[in-house]
C-alpha positions as YAML, in Angstrom:
chain: A
units: angstrom
residues:
- id: 1
  name: UNK
  ca: [-84.52, 133.18, 158.34]
- id: 2
  name: UNK
  ca: [-83.18, 132.88, 154.44]
- id: 3
  name: UNK
  ca: [-82.46, 135.49, 152.37]
- id: 4
  name: UNK
  ca: [-85.69, 134.44, 150.60]
- id: 5
  name: UNK
  ca: [-88.00, 135.84, 153.65]
- id: 6
  name: UNK
  ca: [-86.65, 139.42, 152.90]
- id: 7
  name: UNK
  ca: [-88.35, 141.93, 151.15]
- id: 8
  name: UNK
  ca: [-85.70, 142.86, 148.81]
- id: 9
  name: UNK
  ca: [-86.04, 146.22, 146.42]
- id: 10
  name: UNK
  ca: [-87.33, 145.27, 143.00]
- id: 11
  name: UNK
  ca: [-84.23, 145.02, 140.69]
- id: 12
  name: UNK
  ca: [-82.02, 143.48, 143.42]
- id: 13
  name: UNK
  ca: [-81.12, 139.68, 142.81]
- id: 14
  name: UNK
  ca: [-79.91, 137.09, 145.81]
- id: 15
  name: UNK
  ca: [-78.60, 133.89, 145.32]
- id: 16
  name: UNK
  ca: [-78.73, 131.83, 148.14]
- id: 17
  name: UNK
  ca: [-75.84, 128.91, 148.80]
- id: 18
  name: UNK
  ca: [-76.05, 126.33, 151.42]
- id: 19
  name: UNK
  ca: [-72.08, 126.37, 152.65]
- id: 20
  name: UNK
  ca: [-69.24, 129.40, 152.45]
- id: 21
  name: UNK
  ca: [-67.86, 126.92, 149.99]
- id: 22
  name: UNK
  ca: [-70.32, 126.81, 147.50]
- id: 23
  name: UNK
  ca: [-70.63, 130.71, 147.64]
- id: 24
  name: UNK
  ca: [-67.08, 131.08, 147.18]
- id: 25
  name: UNK
  ca: [-67.03, 128.57, 144.06]
- id: 26
  name: UNK
  ca: [-70.44, 130.00, 142.95]
- id: 27
  name: UNK
  ca: [-69.25, 134.10, 143.24]
- id: 28
  name: UNK
  ca: [-65.67, 133.22, 141.82]
- id: 29
  name: UNK
  ca: [-67.60, 131.75, 138.69]
- id: 30
  name: UNK
  ca: [-70.19, 134.35, 138.22]
- id: 31
  name: UNK
  ca: [-67.26, 137.18, 138.92]
- id: 32
  name: UNK
  ca: [-64.65, 135.45, 136.42]
- id: 33
  name: UNK
  ca: [-67.61, 135.58, 133.60]
- id: 34
  name: UNK
  ca: [-68.59, 139.18, 133.87]
- id: 35
  name: UNK
  ca: [-64.67, 139.79, 133.25]
- id: 36
  name: UNK
  ca: [-64.50, 137.64, 129.98]
- id: 37
  name: UNK
  ca: [-67.36, 139.39, 128.84]
- id: 38
  name: UNK
  ca: [-65.68, 142.92, 130.01]
- id: 39
  name: UNK
  ca: [-62.57, 141.68, 127.97]
- id: 40
  name: UNK
  ca: [-64.49, 140.71, 125.19]
- id: 41
  name: UNK
  ca: [-65.84, 143.75, 124.57]
- id: 42
  name: UNK
  ca: [-63.45, 146.14, 125.07]
- id: 43
  name: UNK
  ca: [-59.94, 143.99, 125.86]
- id: 44
  name: UNK
  ca: [-59.73, 145.02, 129.24]
- id: 45
  name: UNK
  ca: [-61.73, 144.20, 132.67]
- id: 46
  name: UNK
  ca: [-61.71, 145.89, 135.89]
- id: 47
  name: UNK
  ca: [-62.59, 144.57, 139.39]
- id: 48
  name: UNK
  ca: [-62.97, 146.11, 142.66]
- id: 49
  name: UNK
  ca: [-63.03, 143.65, 145.51]
- id: 50
  name: UNK
  ca: [-63.09, 144.40, 149.58]
- id: 51
  name: UNK
  ca: [-60.70, 143.29, 152.23]
- id: 52
  name: UNK
  ca: [-61.23, 141.88, 155.32]
- id: 53
  name: UNK
  ca: [-61.29, 137.92, 155.94]
- id: 54
  name: UNK
  ca: [-64.28, 137.03, 154.22]
- id: 55
  name: UNK
  ca: [-63.60, 136.75, 151.15]
- id: 56
  name: UNK
  ca: [-60.28, 134.65, 150.86]
- id: 57
  name: UNK
  ca: [-62.41, 131.51, 149.77]
- id: 58
  name: UNK
  ca: [-64.06, 133.97, 146.99]
- id: 59
  name: UNK
  ca: [-60.31, 135.02, 146.19]
- id: 60
  name: UNK
  ca: [-58.53, 131.48, 146.13]
- id: 61
  name: UNK
  ca: [-61.08, 130.29, 143.84]
- id: 62
  name: UNK
  ca: [-61.42, 133.73, 141.48]
- id: 63
  name: UNK
  ca: [-57.34, 132.86, 140.92]
- id: 64
  name: UNK
  ca: [-58.14, 129.61, 139.66]
- id: 65
  name: UNK
  ca: [-60.08, 131.16, 136.96]
- id: 66
  name: UNK
  ca: [-59.23, 130.47, 133.35]
- id: 67
  name: UNK
  ca: [-59.15, 134.17, 132.13]
- id: 68
  name: UNK
  ca: [-56.47, 136.49, 130.35]
- id: 69
  name: UNK
  ca: [-55.31, 138.41, 133.59]
- id: 70
  name: UNK
  ca: [-53.06, 140.29, 131.76]
- id: 71
  name: UNK
  ca: [-55.65, 142.07, 130.74]
- id: 72
  name: UNK
  ca: [-57.44, 142.53, 134.07]
- id: 73
  name: UNK
  ca: [-56.90, 145.85, 136.63]
- id: 74
  name: UNK
  ca: [-57.32, 145.08, 140.34]
- id: 75
  name: UNK
  ca: [-57.76, 147.37, 143.39]
- id: 76
  name: UNK
  ca: [-59.58, 147.58, 146.59]
- id: 77
  name: UNK
  ca: [-63.09, 149.41, 147.88]
- id: 78
  name: UNK
  ca: [-61.22, 150.27, 150.89]
- id: 79
  name: UNK
  ca: [-57.97, 149.79, 152.55]
- id: 80
  name: UNK
  ca: [-56.42, 149.79, 156.34]
- id: 81
  name: UNK
  ca: [-53.72, 152.63, 156.62]
- id: 82
  name: UNK
  ca: [-50.87, 150.26, 157.23]
- id: 83
  name: UNK
  ca: [-47.91, 149.22, 155.51]
- id: 84
  name: UNK
  ca: [-48.35, 145.80, 152.92]
- id: 85
  name: UNK
  ca: [-46.55, 143.69, 155.11]
- id: 86
  name: UNK
  ca: [-48.67, 144.49, 158.19]
- id: 87
  name: UNK
  ca: [-50.95, 141.56, 158.92]
- id: 88
  name: UNK
  ca: [-54.25, 143.80, 158.82]
- id: 89
  name: UNK
  ca: [-53.04, 145.22, 155.40]
- id: 90
  name: UNK
  ca: [-55.97, 144.16, 152.34]
- id: 91
  name: UNK
  ca: [-53.48, 144.51, 149.81]
- id: 92
  name: UNK
  ca: [-51.32, 142.03, 151.66]
- id: 93
  name: UNK
  ca: [-54.03, 139.66, 152.08]
- id: 94
  name: UNK
  ca: [-54.58, 139.68, 147.96]
- id: 95
  name: UNK
  ca: [-51.25, 139.10, 146.91]
- id: 96
  name: UNK
  ca: [-51.32, 136.08, 149.51]
- id: 97
  name: UNK
  ca: [-54.12, 134.68, 148.42]
- id: 98
  name: UNK
  ca: [-55.96, 136.30, 145.05]
- id: 99
  name: UNK
  ca: [-52.57, 137.42, 143.18]
- id: 100
  name: UNK
  ca: [-50.82, 134.51, 142.73]
- id: 101
  name: UNK
  ca: [-50.22, 131.86, 139.55]
- id: 102
  name: UNK
  ca: [-51.64, 132.85, 136.25]
- id: 103
  name: UNK
  ca: [-53.50, 136.01, 138.56]
- id: 104
  name: UNK
  ca: [-50.56, 137.10, 139.14]
- id: 105
  name: UNK
  ca: [-50.21, 138.46, 135.76]
- id: 106
  name: UNK
  ca: [-53.14, 141.52, 136.82]
- id: 107
  name: UNK
  ca: [-52.41, 145.13, 136.97]
- id: 108
  name: UNK
  ca: [-52.67, 145.93, 140.77]
- id: 109
  name: UNK
  ca: [-53.51, 149.64, 142.06]
- id: 110
  name: UNK
  ca: [-52.79, 149.73, 145.98]
- id: 111
  name: UNK
  ca: [-54.51, 152.52, 147.53]
- id: 112
  name: UNK
  ca: [-51.70, 152.55, 150.05]
- id: 113
  name: UNK
  ca: [-48.95, 155.12, 150.37]
- id: 114
  name: UNK
  ca: [-46.27, 155.80, 153.46]
- id: 115
  name: UNK
  ca: [-47.87, 159.45, 153.07]
- id: 116
  name: UNK
  ca: [-46.90, 161.71, 156.37]
- id: 117
  name: UNK
  ca: [-50.52, 161.58, 157.98]
- id: 118
  name: UNK
  ca: [-53.86, 159.70, 156.48]
- id: 119
  name: UNK
  ca: [-55.29, 162.82, 154.81]
- id: 120
  name: UNK
  ca: [-52.08, 163.25, 152.50]
- id: 121
  name: UNK
  ca: [-52.71, 158.90, 151.67]
- id: 122
  name: UNK
  ca: [-55.81, 159.91, 150.92]
- id: 123
  name: UNK
  ca: [-54.88, 162.39, 148.62]
- id: 124
  name: UNK
  ca: [-52.78, 160.13, 146.94]
- id: 125
  name: UNK
  ca: [-54.86, 157.53, 146.80]
- id: 126
  name: UNK
  ca: [-57.69, 159.74, 144.76]
- id: 127
  name: UNK
  ca: [-54.96, 160.77, 142.47]
- id: 128
  name: UNK
  ca: [-53.81, 157.04, 141.73]
- id: 129
  name: UNK
  ca: [-57.94, 156.30, 141.43]
- id: 130
  name: UNK
  ca: [-57.80, 159.22, 138.17]
- id: 131
  name: UNK
  ca: [-56.15, 156.39, 136.55]
- id: 132
  name: UNK
  ca: [-58.99, 153.82, 137.49]
- id: 133
  name: UNK
  ca: [-60.65, 152.32, 134.02]
- id: 134
  name: UNK
  ca: [-64.22, 152.04, 134.45]
- id: 135
  name: UNK
  ca: [-65.16, 149.42, 136.72]
- id: 136
  name: UNK
  ca: [-66.82, 146.13, 135.72]
- id: 137
  name: UNK
  ca: [-67.28, 144.05, 138.90]
- id: 138
  name: UNK
  ca: [-67.14, 145.65, 142.54]
- id: 139
  name: UNK
  ca: [-67.40, 142.71, 144.96]
- id: 140
  name: UNK
  ca: [-68.62, 144.58, 148.57]
- id: 141
  name: UNK
  ca: [-69.15, 143.38, 151.77]
- id: 142
  name: UNK
  ca: [-71.23, 144.36, 154.91]
- id: 143
  name: UNK
  ca: [-70.23, 144.51, 158.55]
- id: 144
  name: UNK
  ca: [-72.94, 144.24, 161.26]
- id: 145
  name: UNK
  ca: [-72.93, 148.00, 161.87]
- id: 146
  name: UNK
  ca: [-74.19, 148.62, 158.32]
- id: 147
  name: UNK
  ca: [-70.96, 149.72, 157.02]
- id: 148
  name: UNK
  ca: [-69.56, 148.81, 154.06]
- id: 149
  name: UNK
  ca: [-65.95, 149.45, 151.68]
- id: 150
  name: UNK
  ca: [-64.55, 151.44, 154.35]
- id: 151
  name: UNK
  ca: [-68.26, 153.82, 154.77]
- id: 152
  name: UNK
  ca: [-68.46, 153.56, 158.88]
- id: 153
  name: UNK
  ca: [-71.56, 155.60, 160.57]
- id: 154
  name: UNK
  ca: [-70.07, 158.51, 162.70]
- id: 155
  name: UNK
  ca: [-67.09, 158.40, 160.93]
- id: 156
  name: UNK
  ca: [-66.04, 162.53, 160.28]
- id: 157
  name: UNK
  ca: [-66.12, 161.93, 156.79]
- id: 158
  name: UNK
  ca: [-68.86, 159.83, 156.03]
- id: 159
  name: UNK
  ca: [-71.47, 162.90, 154.58]
- id: 160
  name: UNK
  ca: [-68.88, 163.92, 152.09]
- id: 161
  name: UNK
  ca: [-67.62, 160.29, 151.07]
- id: 162
  name: UNK
  ca: [-71.63, 159.46, 150.80]
- id: 163
  name: UNK
  ca: [-72.82, 162.33, 148.45]
- id: 164
  name: UNK
  ca: [-74.47, 160.56, 145.27]
- id: 165
  name: UNK
  ca: [-72.73, 163.60, 142.82]
- id: 166
  name: UNK
  ca: [-69.28, 163.70, 144.42]
- id: 167
  name: UNK
  ca: [-66.16, 164.39, 142.36]
- id: 168
  name: UNK
  ca: [-63.64, 162.79, 144.93]
- id: 169
  name: UNK
  ca: [-62.95, 159.26, 144.90]
- id: 170
  name: UNK
  ca: [-60.80, 158.35, 148.36]
- id: 171
  name: UNK
  ca: [-61.49, 159.48, 151.48]
- id: 172
  name: UNK
  ca: [-59.89, 159.40, 154.62]
- id: 173
  name: UNK
  ca: [-61.98, 157.05, 157.07]
- id: 174
  name: UNK
  ca: [-61.85, 156.04, 160.78]
- id: 175
  name: UNK
  ca: [-63.37, 152.63, 161.99]
- id: 176
  name: UNK
  ca: [-64.53, 151.76, 165.42]
- id: 177
  name: UNK
  ca: [-62.06, 148.99, 164.82]
- id: 178
  name: UNK
  ca: [-58.07, 148.48, 165.27]
- id: 179
  name: UNK
  ca: [-56.50, 149.67, 162.59]
- id: 180
  name: UNK
  ca: [-58.84, 153.07, 163.08]
- id: 181
  name: UNK
  ca: [-57.40, 154.95, 160.03]
- id: 182
  name: UNK
  ca: [-58.85, 153.57, 156.77]
- id: 183
  name: UNK
  ca: [-59.10, 154.36, 153.24]
- id: 184
  name: UNK
  ca: [-62.23, 154.46, 150.97]
- id: 185
  name: UNK
  ca: [-63.56, 155.18, 147.50]
- id: 186
  name: UNK
  ca: [-66.52, 157.11, 147.65]
- id: 187
  name: UNK
  ca: [-69.92, 156.33, 147.15]
- id: 188
  name: UNK
  ca: [-70.35, 158.30, 143.81]
- id: 189
  name: UNK
  ca: [-67.31, 156.43, 142.54]
- id: 190
  name: UNK
  ca: [-68.17, 152.64, 143.85]
- id: 191
  name: UNK
  ca: [-71.78, 153.43, 142.20]
- id: 192
  name: UNK
  ca: [-70.17, 153.40, 138.87]
- id: 193
  name: UNK
  ca: [-69.71, 149.84, 138.75]
- id: 194
  name: UNK
  ca: [-71.52, 148.20, 136.04]
- id: 195
  name: UNK
  ca: [-71.89, 144.74, 138.06]
- id: 196
  name: UNK
  ca: [-72.19, 145.08, 141.84]
- id: 197
  name: UNK
  ca: [-72.33, 142.16, 144.41]
- id: 198
  name: UNK
  ca: [-72.88, 142.06, 148.00]
- id: 199
  name: UNK
  ca: [-71.31, 139.07, 149.48]
- id: 200
  name: UNK
  ca: [-72.24, 137.96, 153.37]
- id: 201
  name: UNK
  ca: [-72.04, 135.29, 155.17]
- id: 202
  name: UNK
  ca: [-74.19, 134.08, 158.74]
- id: 203
  name: UNK
  ca: [-77.90, 134.68, 160.10]
- id: 204
  name: UNK
  ca: [-76.21, 138.42, 161.66]
- id: 205
  name: UNK
  ca: [-75.18, 139.60, 158.12]
- id: 206
  name: UNK
  ca: [-79.10, 138.77, 157.59]
- id: 207
  name: UNK
  ca: [-80.21, 140.07, 160.34]
- id: 208
  name: UNK
  ca: [-78.32, 143.33, 159.70]
- id: 209
  name: UNK
  ca: [-79.56, 143.23, 156.04]
- id: 210
  name: UNK
  ca: [-82.86, 143.38, 157.29]
- id: 211
  name: UNK
  ca: [-82.96, 146.44, 159.12]
- id: 212
  name: UNK
  ca: [-80.94, 147.88, 156.34]
- id: 213
  name: UNK
  ca: [-84.03, 147.50, 154.26]
- id: 214
  name: UNK
  ca: [-86.77, 148.47, 156.87]
- id: 215
  name: UNK
  ca: [-84.99, 152.52, 156.64]
- id: 216
  name: UNK
  ca: [-83.77, 154.93, 154.59]
- id: 217
  name: UNK
  ca: [-81.13, 156.58, 156.46]
- id: 218
  name: UNK
  ca: [-77.78, 156.18, 154.69]
- id: 219
  name: UNK
  ca: [-75.57, 157.91, 157.19]
- id: 220
  name: UNK
  ca: [-76.57, 155.59, 159.86]
- id: 221
  name: UNK
  ca: [-76.20, 152.35, 157.94]
- id: 222
  name: UNK
  ca: [-74.13, 153.31, 154.37]
- id: 223
  name: UNK
  ca: [-75.29, 149.47, 153.27]
- id: 224
  name: UNK
  ca: [-78.50, 151.55, 152.09]
- id: 225
  name: UNK
  ca: [-76.77, 153.59, 149.29]
- id: 226
  name: UNK
  ca: [-76.41, 150.22, 147.47]
- id: 227
  name: UNK
  ca: [-79.47, 148.52, 147.85]
- id: 228
  name: UNK
  ca: [-81.21, 149.44, 145.04]
- id: 229
  name: UNK
  ca: [-81.15, 147.52, 141.32]
- id: 230
  name: UNK
  ca: [-79.30, 145.79, 139.86]
- id: 231
  name: UNK
  ca: [-77.65, 145.04, 142.97]
- id: 232
  name: UNK
  ca: [-76.64, 140.87, 143.20]
- id: 233
  name: UNK
  ca: [-76.97, 139.96, 146.70]
- id: 234
  name: UNK
  ca: [-74.86, 136.49, 147.34]
- id: 235
  name: UNK
  ca: [-75.49, 135.02, 151.29]
- id: 236
  name: UNK
  ca: [-75.08, 131.55, 152.60]
- id: 237
  name: UNK
  ca: [-75.97, 130.39, 156.32]
...
């Protein structure tokens, strides 16, 4: 199967690459172009990315892009509620692979805080995100269960986090995998991005995407909330 075999909604654009290396390079080039355009237009740019192991090559390529990083604000669509030093920290991943060299000049907003509990950490992150400038570029991933960011099917707060007109920016969520405690941007906040990318690799992700396209129950597959114009999907086998 190839992404060209899927019947994507009108206004959703596929980008197919032969290898993960080429996808990482192409995505980094395109994201940098969007950030440069934002800096040119209003003197600053905001990038929201997803964590996990999949985006590492993209982060490394993006860090090499020539742009004025001092004018870029970066934050995460979601975070594991673990200290930055923890191996599972998305913030730690960014600091290792993206916030290096010239890119270290970017302003980074961390969702994690050492609050008394997950609810308190989410409330603190929600206050922090009130300072977030308009999102120019959002890069999402997708799990085989159809989750994106940390909007997991069956998580206790999912219904509230998926409200299209919700006013809260960050929600505490529970993942089925360790570490279970997560923080995620709300659907309403994520949907404000000017340029949204879904980056996926492999046949299993394409099969998940095919299933998501065949239905409309957002709670069972939260990625469905974003399968609409003007989404850009980057895929490689």
